[in-house]
TITIVO-799265 format. One record per atom (N, C-alpha, C): x, y, z; residue in one letter. Coordinates in steps of 0.001 Angstrom, whole numbers. Each point is the difference from the previous one (the first is absolute). Example, Ala and Ser with C-alpha at 12.3 -4.5 7.8 and 13.67 -1.06 7.14 Angstrom:
! residues 2
+---------+---------+---------+---------+
:       u :       v :       w : residuo :
+---------+---------+---------+---------+
:   13190 :   -5690 :    7800 :       A :
:    -890 :    1190 :       0 :       A :
:     900 :    1200 :       0 :       A :
:    -350 :    1050 :    -720 :       S :
:     820 :    1190 :      60 :       S :
:    -770 :    1090 :     730 :       S :
+---------+---------+---------+---------+
END
This chain:
! residues 156
+---------+---------+---------+---------+
:       u :       v :       w : residuo :
+---------+---------+---------+---------+
:   15139 :  -71735 :   32416 :       M :
:   -1418 :      94 :     297 :       M :
:    -347 :    -771 :    1271 :       M :
:     614 :   -1198 :     160 :       K :
:    -250 :    -814 :    1179 :       K :
:     433 :     723 :    1274 :       K :
:    1136 :     688 :     -46 :       T :
:     529 :     724 :    1151 :       T :
:    -934 :    1145 :     374 :       T :
:    -529 :     695 :    -995 :       T :
:    -925 :    1100 :     259 :       T :
:   -1280 :    -520 :     632 :       T :
:    -518 :   -1114 :    -480 :       S :
:   -1214 :    -594 :     557 :       S :
:     221 :    -429 :    1448 :       S :
:    1145 :    -605 :     247 :       R :
:     327 :    -462 :    1348 :       R :
:     137 :    1197 :     953 :       R :
:     665 :    1059 :    -458 :       A :
:     183 :    1195 :     828 :       A :
:   -1347 :     662 :     293 :       A :
:    -861 :      50 :   -1014 :       L :
:   -1324 :     575 :     191 :       L :
:    -809 :    -835 :     996 :       L :
:      93 :   -1309 :    -113 :       A :
:    -715 :    -883 :     924 :       A :
:     506 :     188 :    1427 :       A :
:    1306 :     149 :     167 :       L :
:     562 :     214 :    1332 :       L :
:    -454 :    1329 :     591 :       L :
:    -160 :     996 :    -850 :       L :
:    -468 :    1299 :     477 :       L :
:   -1483 :     -22 :     354 :       L :
:    -797 :    -702 :    -790 :       L :
:   -1437 :       4 :     203 :       L :
:    -472 :    -959 :    1086 :       L :
:     750 :   -1042 :     282 :       T :
:    -426 :    -989 :     976 :       T :
:    -286 :     619 :    1366 :       T :
:     908 :     820 :     573 :       P :
:    -318 :     594 :    1303 :       P :
:   -1192 :     946 :     -62 :       P :
:    -144 :     705 :   -1107 :       I :
:   -1120 :     923 :    -138 :       I :
:   -1304 :    -773 :     -46 :       I :
:     -38 :   -1060 :    -779 :       L :
:   -1200 :    -830 :     -62 :       L :
:    -300 :    -629 :    1347 :       L :
:    1033 :    -474 :     672 :       F :
:    -185 :    -622 :    1312 :       F :
:    -615 :    1000 :     971 :       F :
:     513 :    1221 :      13 :       L :
:    -492 :    1004 :     936 :       L :
:   -1411 :     453 :    -332 :       L :
:    -342 :      40 :   -1269 :       T :
:   -1337 :     450 :    -367 :       T :
:   -1043 :   -1101 :     140 :       T :
:     407 :   -1240 :    -116 :       L :
:    -956 :   -1103 :      82 :       L :
:    -115 :    -597 :    1395 :       L :
:     914 :     328 :     883 :       T :
:      -5 :    -547 :    1342 :       T :
:    -748 :     938 :     927 :       T :
:    -989 :    -527 :     759 :       P :
:    -714 :     873 :     927 :       P :
:     928 :     433 :    1133 :       P :
:    -230 :    1157 :     582 :       P :
:     861 :     468 :    1081 :       P :
:     -94 :    -912 :    1215 :       P :
:    1117 :    -148 :     695 :       V :
:      59 :    -876 :    1170 :       V :
:    -519 :     718 :    1231 :       V :
:      61 :    1320 :       5 :       H :
:    -401 :     744 :    1192 :       H :
:   -1507 :     -51 :     213 :       H :
:    -502 :     857 :     824 :       A :
:   -1375 :     -44 :     477 :       A :
:   -1019 :    -117 :   -1129 :       A :
:    -998 :    -792 :     282 :       T :
:   -1108 :    -142 :    -922 :       T :
:   -1220 :     662 :     623 :       T :
:   -1073 :      55 :    -730 :       A :
:   -1213 :     614 :     525 :       A :
:    -458 :    -703 :    1273 :       A :
:     142 :   -1321 :      60 :       A :
:    -405 :    -742 :    1187 :       A :
:     835 :     410 :    1205 :       A :
:    1264 :     369 :    -214 :       D :
:     867 :     422 :    1093 :       D :
:    -469 :    1305 :     614 :       D :
:    -661 :     835 :    -775 :       D :
:    -379 :    1325 :     459 :       D :
:   -1360 :      19 :     695 :       D :
:    -691 :   -1102 :      29 :       T :
:   -1305 :     -65 :     610 :       T :
:     148 :     -58 :    1516 :       T :
:    -629 :     924 :     678 :       I :
:      20 :      31 :    1455 :       I :
:   -1240 :    -754 :     480 :       I :
:     206 :   -1117 :     695 :       P :
:   -1145 :    -798 :     449 :       P :
:    -668 :     620 :    1226 :       P :
:   -1230 :    -390 :     211 :       D :
:    -680 :     437 :    1211 :       D :
:     368 :    -942 :    1151 :       D :
:    -435 :     323 :    1191 :       A :
:     346 :    -778 :    1194 :       A :
:    -496 :   -1441 :    -111 :       A :
:   -1168 :    -192 :    -588 :       Q :
:    -564 :   -1341 :    -135 :       Q :
:     872 :    -870 :    -913 :       Q :
:     497 :     559 :   -1087 :       T :
:     862 :    -742 :    -922 :       T :
:    1301 :    -386 :     691 :       T :
:     576 :     933 :     754 :       L :
:    1231 :    -317 :     736 :       L :
:    -235 :   -1108 :    1017 :       L :
:   -1127 :      60 :     679 :       T :
:    -335 :   -1048 :     976 :       T :
:    -155 :   -1342 :    -699 :       T :
:    -645 :      -9 :   -1152 :       Q :
:    -163 :   -1242 :    -759 :       Q :
:    1362 :    -557 :    -438 :       Q :
:     891 :     876 :    -430 :       M :
:    1336 :    -449 :    -412 :       M :
:     748 :    -606 :    1188 :       M :
:    -111 :     631 :    1160 :       E :
:     682 :    -492 :    1194 :       E :
:    -563 :   -1346 :     420 :       E :
:   -1313 :    -142 :      -5 :       V :
:    -641 :   -1265 :     378 :       V :
:     389 :   -1094 :    -988 :       V :
:      -2 :     322 :   -1278 :       Q :
:     383 :    -977 :   -1027 :       Q :
:    1436 :    -468 :     219 :       Q :
:     897 :     927 :     296 :       A :
:    1394 :    -372 :     227 :       A :
:     144 :    -843 :    1262 :       A :
:    -674 :     400 :    1062 :       R :
:     109 :    -715 :    1278 :       R :
:    -554 :   -1426 :    -112 :       R :
:   -1087 :    -178 :    -741 :       Q :
:    -650 :   -1304 :     -93 :       Q :
:     537 :    -864 :   -1134 :       Q :
:     887 :     521 :    -783 :       A :
:     524 :    -735 :   -1160 :       A :
:     919 :   -1130 :     430 :       A :
:     217 :    -892 :    -931 :       N :
:     983 :   -1057 :     175 :       N :
:    1340 :     670 :     319 :       N :
:     764 :    -524 :     963 :       P :
:    1281 :     622 :     347 :       P :
:     924 :     240 :   -1200 :       P :
:     -80 :    -840 :   -1007 :       R :
:     849 :     184 :   -1180 :       R :
:    -402 :    1234 :    -799 :       R :
:   -1254 :     435 :     120 :       D :
:    -498 :    1152 :    -754 :       D :
:     106 :    1312 :     777 :       D :
:     242 :     -80 :    1286 :       Q :
:     -54 :    1193 :     839 :       Q :
:    1051 :    1045 :    -359 :       Q :
:    1184 :    -398 :    -342 :       C :
:    1052 :     963 :    -326 :       C :
:    -462 :     932 :   -1118 :       C :
:    -504 :    -560 :   -1066 :       Y :
:    -435 :     820 :   -1122 :       Y :
:   -1211 :     855 :     369 :       Y :
:    -963 :    -581 :     690 :       L :
:   -1207 :     750 :     350 :       L :
:     308 :    1151 :     955 :       L :
:     885 :    -242 :     959 :       Y :
:     395 :    1096 :     891 :       Y :
:     814 :    1048 :    -760 :       Y :
:     768 :    -414 :    -976 :       T :
:     742 :     958 :    -823 :       T :
:    -965 :     876 :    -777 :       T :
:   -1069 :    -588 :    -524 :       Q :
:   -1029 :     792 :    -682 :       Q :
:    -622 :    1011 :     964 :       Q :
:    -274 :    -444 :    1219 :       L :
:    -578 :     886 :     999 :       L :
:     953 :    1147 :     326 :       L :
:    1275 :    -315 :     187 :       V :
:    1002 :    1032 :     296 :       V :
:     106 :     984 :   -1162 :       V :
:     -18 :    -509 :   -1210 :       H :
:      72 :     880 :   -1172 :       H :
:   -1194 :     948 :     -31 :       H :
:   -1196 :    -537 :     196 :       T :
:   -1215 :     810 :     -28 :       T :
:      24 :    1047 :    1106 :       T :
:     450 :    -406 :    1178 :       M :
:      66 :     939 :    1114 :       M :
:    1069 :    1071 :    -248 :       M :
:    1063 :    -354 :    -698 :       T :
:    1034 :     983 :    -329 :       T :
:    -546 :    1038 :    -967 :       T :
:    -782 :    -430 :    -967 :       V :
:    -654 :     940 :    -915 :       V :
:    -866 :     959 :     814 :       V :
:    -718 :    -550 :     973 :       M :
:    -854 :     813 :     850 :       M :
:     837 :     981 :     836 :       M :
:    1102 :    -478 :     566 :       A :
:     866 :     860 :     817 :       A :
:     599 :    1126 :    -830 :       A :
:     417 :    -309 :   -1216 :       V :
:     570 :    1030 :    -875 :       V :
:   -1047 :    1060 :    -304 :       V :
:   -1216 :    -412 :    -249 :       K :
:   -1089 :     963 :    -250 :       K :
:    -241 :     844 :    1242 :       K :
:      -1 :    -634 :    1176 :       Q :
:    -198 :     750 :    1240 :       Q :
:    1130 :    1007 :     213 :       Q :
:    1210 :    -412 :    -298 :       I :
:    1150 :     910 :     122 :       I :
:    -158 :    1169 :    -957 :       I :
:    -356 :    -288 :   -1246 :       A :
:    -158 :    1052 :   -1009 :       A :
:   -1133 :     955 :     360 :       A :
:   -1037 :    -528 :     663 :       D :
:   -1138 :     831 :     392 :       D :
:     241 :     758 :    1306 :       D :
:    1146 :    -254 :     651 :       G :
:     296 :     672 :    1259 :       G :
:    -661 :    -626 :    1206 :       G :
:    -524 :   -1215 :    -138 :       D :
:    -646 :    -717 :    1106 :       D :
:    1068 :    -760 :     788 :       D :
:     748 :     739 :     823 :       D :
:    1117 :    -595 :     729 :       D :
:    -443 :   -1081 :     979 :       D :
:   -1111 :     226 :     703 :       N :
:    -468 :   -1000 :     967 :       N :
:    -424 :   -1287 :    -703 :       N :
:    -730 :     139 :   -1078 :       G :
:    -418 :   -1173 :    -762 :       G :
:    1193 :    -744 :    -579 :       G :
:     961 :     754 :    -530 :       A :
:    1201 :    -611 :    -589 :       A :
:     793 :    -752 :    1061 :       A :
:     161 :     599 :    1178 :       N :
:     741 :    -678 :    1072 :       N :
:    -681 :   -1290 :     425 :       N :
:   -1323 :      34 :     121 :       A :
:    -739 :   -1212 :     380 :       A :
:     160 :   -1071 :   -1076 :       A :
:     -83 :     392 :   -1259 :       T :
:     144 :    -953 :   -1098 :       T :
:    1412 :    -567 :     -47 :       T :
:    1010 :     844 :     214 :       L :
:    1388 :    -475 :       4 :       L :
:     238 :   -1010 :    1124 :       L :
:    -619 :     196 :    1149 :       K :
:     128 :    -962 :    1105 :       K :
:    -619 :   -1344 :    -383 :       K :
:   -1144 :      49 :    -667 :       E :
:    -625 :   -1243 :    -458 :       E :
:     873 :    -696 :   -1038 :       E :
:     601 :     776 :    -884 :       I :
:     894 :    -567 :   -1016 :       I :
:    1159 :    -720 :     676 :       I :
:     581 :     615 :    1022 :       N :
:    1077 :    -645 :     757 :       N :
:    -461 :   -1320 :     606 :       N :
:   -1190 :       2 :     568 :       Y :
:    -554 :   -1211 :     613 :       Y :
:    -119 :   -1118 :   -1041 :       Y :
:    -564 :     310 :   -1152 :       Y :
:    -179 :   -1028 :   -1030 :       Y :
:    1330 :    -419 :    -621 :       Y :
:     950 :     919 :     -59 :       A :
:    1330 :    -362 :    -497 :       A :
:     647 :   -1036 :     928 :       A :
:    -221 :     140 :    1292 :       Q :
:     523 :    -983 :     961 :       Q :
:    -666 :   -1353 :    -195 :       Q :
:   -1280 :      -4 :    -325 :       I :
:    -699 :   -1262 :    -277 :       I :
:     584 :    -659 :   -1247 :       I :
:     294 :     801 :   -1022 :       I :
:     617 :    -544 :   -1217 :       I :
:    1329 :    -662 :     357 :       I :
:     803 :     679 :     806 :       Q :
:    1293 :    -562 :     404 :       Q :
:    -187 :   -1327 :     717 :       Q :
:    -970 :     -77 :     875 :       A :
:    -239 :   -1230 :     755 :       A :
:    -441 :   -1144 :    -908 :       A :
:    -707 :     324 :   -1064 :       N :
:    -516 :   -1032 :    -899 :       N :
:     986 :    -422 :   -1075 :       N :
:    1114 :     708 :    -137 :       L :
:     959 :    -334 :   -1050 :       L :
:     648 :   -1358 :     203 :       L :
:      74 :    -448 :    1228 :       A :
:     645 :   -1284 :     273 :       A :
:    -831 :   -1170 :    -531 :       A :
:   -1282 :     232 :    -201 :       K :
:    -874 :   -1056 :    -510 :       K :
:     237 :    -179 :   -1490 :       K :
:    -406 :   -1102 :    -511 :       N :
:     133 :    -277 :   -1426 :       N :
:   -1038 :     837 :    -741 :       N :
:     357 :    1214 :    -360 :       T :
:    -963 :     928 :    -568 :       T :
:     -54 :     -76 :   -1520 :       T :
:   -1177 :     380 :    -519 :       K :
:    -209 :      54 :   -1439 :       K :
:      61 :    1454 :    -452 :       K :
:     193 :     187 :   -1270 :       R :
:       4 :    1313 :    -655 :       R :
:    1003 :     971 :     627 :       R :
:    1163 :    -529 :     364 :       L :
:    1032 :     844 :     602 :       L :
:     486 :    1081 :    -960 :       L :
:     196 :    -361 :   -1245 :       K :
:     488 :     976 :    -982 :       K :
:   -1016 :    1125 :    -161 :       K :
:   -1289 :    -348 :     -44 :       N :
:   -1034 :    1023 :     -98 :       N :
:       8 :     894 :    1237 :       N :
:     158 :    -611 :    1158 :       A :
:      56 :     774 :    1241 :       A :
:    1211 :     923 :      -5 :       A :
:    1120 :    -493 :    -486 :       Q :
:    1220 :     809 :     -36 :       Q :
:    -169 :    1192 :    -937 :       Q :
:    -575 :    -216 :   -1168 :       M :
:    -197 :    1101 :    -947 :       M :
:    -976 :    1033 :     554 :       M :
:   -1055 :    -466 :     659 :       L :
:    -972 :     915 :     583 :       L :
:     624 :     776 :    1157 :       L :
:     808 :    -662 :     809 :       M :
:     667 :     692 :    1104 :       M :
:     989 :    1031 :    -536 :       M :
:     634 :    -302 :   -1117 :       D :
:     909 :     966 :    -621 :       D :
:    -754 :    1260 :    -396 :       D :
:   -1140 :    -163 :    -665 :       R :
:    -815 :    1163 :    -382 :       R :
:    -467 :     767 :    1232 :       R :
:    -310 :    -742 :    1057 :       T :
:    -478 :     622 :    1233 :       T :
:    1082 :     872 :     625 :       T :
:    1213 :    -527 :      86 :       T :
:    1085 :     778 :     610 :       T :
:     348 :    1215 :    -850 :       T :
:     -35 :    -142 :   -1299 :       V :
:     275 :    1134 :    -881 :       V :
:   -1046 :    1087 :     206 :       V :
:   -1244 :    -407 :      81 :       R :
:   -1088 :     974 :     175 :       R :
:     152 :     755 :    1317 :       R :
:     318 :    -713 :    1082 :       L :
:     164 :     664 :    1291 :       L :
:    1243 :     888 :      -1 :       L :
:    1069 :    -465 :    -612 :       A :
:    1226 :     806 :     -70 :       A :
:    -245 :    1303 :    -744 :       A :
:    -790 :     -55 :   -1059 :       E :
:    -309 :    1207 :    -768 :       E :
:    -833 :     983 :     809 :       E :
:    -764 :    -492 :     966 :       A :
:    -870 :     868 :     799 :       A :
:     700 :     591 :    1215 :       A :
:    1214 :    -448 :     296 :       L :
:     696 :     495 :    1194 :       L :
:     152 :    1517 :      -1 :       L :
:     261 :     580 :   -1156 :       H :
:     189 :    1453 :     -51 :       H :
:   -1277 :     771 :     300 :       H :
:   -1136 :    -659 :     -42 :       L :
:   -1277 :     646 :     283 :       L :
:    -321 :      29 :    1492 :       L :
:     692 :    -826 :     784 :       T :
:    -308 :     -88 :    1422 :       T :
:     523 :    1224 :     743 :       T :
:    -683 :     316 :    1085 :       S :
:     475 :    1097 :     838 :       S :
:    1224 :    -482 :     764 :       S :
:     754 :     934 :     522 :       D :
:    1226 :    -355 :     721 :       D :
:    -287 :    -928 :    1179 :       D :
:   -1101 :     244 :     711 :       E :
:    -338 :    -831 :    1160 :       E :
:    -352 :   -1428 :    -400 :       E :
:    -620 :    -148 :   -1147 :       D :
:    -480 :   -1317 :    -422 :       D :
:     978 :    -756 :    -885 :       D :
:    1050 :     657 :    -420 :       R :
:     956 :    -633 :    -905 :       R :
:     664 :   -1218 :     662 :       R :
:     254 :      66 :    1300 :       A :
:     645 :   -1119 :     701 :       A :
:    -865 :   -1253 :     -64 :       A :
:   -1319 :     156 :     178 :       D :
:    -902 :   -1156 :     -77 :       D :
:     -19 :    -579 :   -1416 :       D :
:     -44 :     874 :    -987 :       A :
:     -13 :    -464 :   -1392 :       A :
:    1312 :    -707 :    -343 :       A :
:    1117 :     552 :     471 :       K :
:    1298 :    -634 :    -261 :       K :
:      91 :   -1354 :     699 :       K :
:    -523 :     -96 :    1221 :       A :
:      21 :   -1283 :     724 :       A :
:    -832 :   -1048 :    -737 :       A :
:   -1153 :     419 :    -516 :       T :
:    -843 :    -920 :    -772 :       T :
:     715 :    -422 :   -1273 :       T :
:     621 :     949 :    -686 :       L :
:     739 :    -322 :   -1222 :       L :
:    1144 :    -962 :     299 :       L :
:     689 :     218 :    1098 :       K :
:    1092 :    -907 :     394 :       K :
:    -533 :   -1406 :     234 :       K :
:   -1141 :    -104 :     671 :       Q :
:    -625 :   -1309 :     258 :       Q :
:    -387 :    -667 :   -1316 :       Q :
:    -598 :     758 :    -910 :       L :
:    -419 :    -566 :   -1284 :       L :
:    1203 :    -423 :    -843 :       L :
:    1079 :     771 :      43 :       N :
:    1213 :    -397 :    -717 :       N :
:     565 :   -1295 :     563 :       N :
:     -39 :    -146 :    1308 :       L :
:     459 :   -1233 :     636 :       L :
:    -841 :   -1188 :    -463 :       L :
:   -1308 :     179 :       3 :       V :
:    -901 :   -1065 :    -451 :       V :
:     257 :    -324 :   -1462 :       V :
:     166 :    1033 :    -825 :       Q :
:     260 :    -226 :   -1423 :       Q :
:    1273 :    -817 :    -191 :       Q :
:    1046 :     334 :     731 :       N :
:    1256 :    -744 :    -108 :       N :
:    -164 :   -1449 :     461 :       N :
:    -778 :    -213 :    1048 :       Q :
:    -230 :   -1361 :     474 :       Q :
:    -821 :    -810 :   -1005 :       Q :
:    -977 :     642 :    -609 :       I :
:    -770 :    -697 :   -1041 :       I :
:     918 :    -345 :   -1162 :       I :
:     843 :     934 :    -406 :       L :
:     934 :    -241 :   -1088 :       L :
:     939 :   -1158 :     334 :       L :
:     468 :     -53 :    1231 :       D :
:     838 :   -1134 :     434 :       D :
:    -749 :   -1322 :    -158 :       D :
:   -1267 :      -1 :     371 :       Q :
:    -809 :   -1216 :    -122 :       Q :
:    -205 :    -381 :   -1464 :       Q :
:    -187 :    1005 :    -847 :       V :
:    -177 :    -261 :   -1437 :       V :
:    1216 :    -752 :    -542 :       V :
:    1182 :     444 :     394 :       F :
:    1214 :    -632 :    -505 :       F :
:     299 :   -1348 :     647 :       F :
:    -594 :    -280 :    1155 :       K :
:     173 :   -1305 :     643 :       K :
:    -808 :   -1078 :    -700 :       K :
:   -1105 :     419 :    -616 :       H :
:    -878 :    -991 :    -655 :       H :
:     373 :    -210 :   -1412 :       H :
+---------+---------+---------+---------+
END
């Protein structure tokens, strides 16, 4: 009887875990496309923040802008998507520059950057042939930043 109970528990544990654990992928907040004013506020908040907080705040901005770029790509707005991808590259470079500082919430930034790169990678097939190079370059930049953040996480 004990063996049967143990076997049943081993079978049910993963099922219970999967049903009780919320999904790690996109949440409703991830799907919200902000207006220009909200993006400007996020950028100002990140720029004016304590240097230790900037990495995470810029990562939030990059994530939000990536959601916007993916929507633009899906809607066929190639010009808007290209402009957004260029901004994402710019902010990714700022994140890289700030990684050398003693930053807070690195693990959170790393997890958010992971979701961001996955989201952009999934949207690559939606891009037109002409715009795919820009999207791939942005994805390459974000992967580089993600790896650097991960390196910092393990250093601390």
